[in-house]
N, C-alpha and C positions, 0 to 999 in steps of 0.2 A: 207189644204196645206201638213199637216203632213201626211195624209193617201197617198197621192201622193208621197211624200218622201219614206215611207216606201214601198210602192209598187216597186219603183224603185229600192230600196235596195234589195228587195225579189227577183227581176227579175236579178239583177246583181248577187247575190248570187247562184240562180239557174243556171245561164248560166255559172259562173265561176266554179261551180261544175261539171257540164256536160262537160266543157272543160277539167278540170283536170282529171277525169275519162277516157277522150277519150285519152289524152297523156299517162296516166299511162297504158293504155290497148296497145296502139300503142308502148311504150317503152317496155312493156314485151314481146310482139310479135317479136320485133327487136332483143331483148336479146337472146330469146329463138332461133331464126334464128341463130344468130351469135355463140352460143354455139353449135349448131348443125354443123355449117360449121368449127368451131374450131375442134371438135371432128373428122371430115372428114379429115381436114388437118394435124392432127396429125397421123392418121392410114396411110396416104399417105406418111408423112415424114419418119415413122418407115420402111414402105416398101423400100423406098428410100435407108436408111441406112442399112437396110439387104441386097440390091443388090450392094450397093457400097462395102460393106465388102466382098460379095461373088466373085465382079470382082477384087478386090485387092488381095484376096487369090489365084484366078487363075493367075493372074499377077505374083505373087510371085513363084507358080508352075512353070510357063513357063520360069521364069528369072532363076530359079534352073535347069530346064531341059536343058537349052540353054548353062549353064557353064559345063555340064558333057560332 
């Protein structure tokens, strides 16, 4: 009976270890993908800010020109 219990505990420990390792690997992949996506979003937002600044400058020039 003790041997059977030890075997069951060993089985549970091994399965739990495999499950945790799988979850950690999956989590790592998701974090890496999220990091890549965040970097891409940052680059796009920087481009948007640059373009908005350019449009704002053009609008100010047009406004000045129309007052002259």
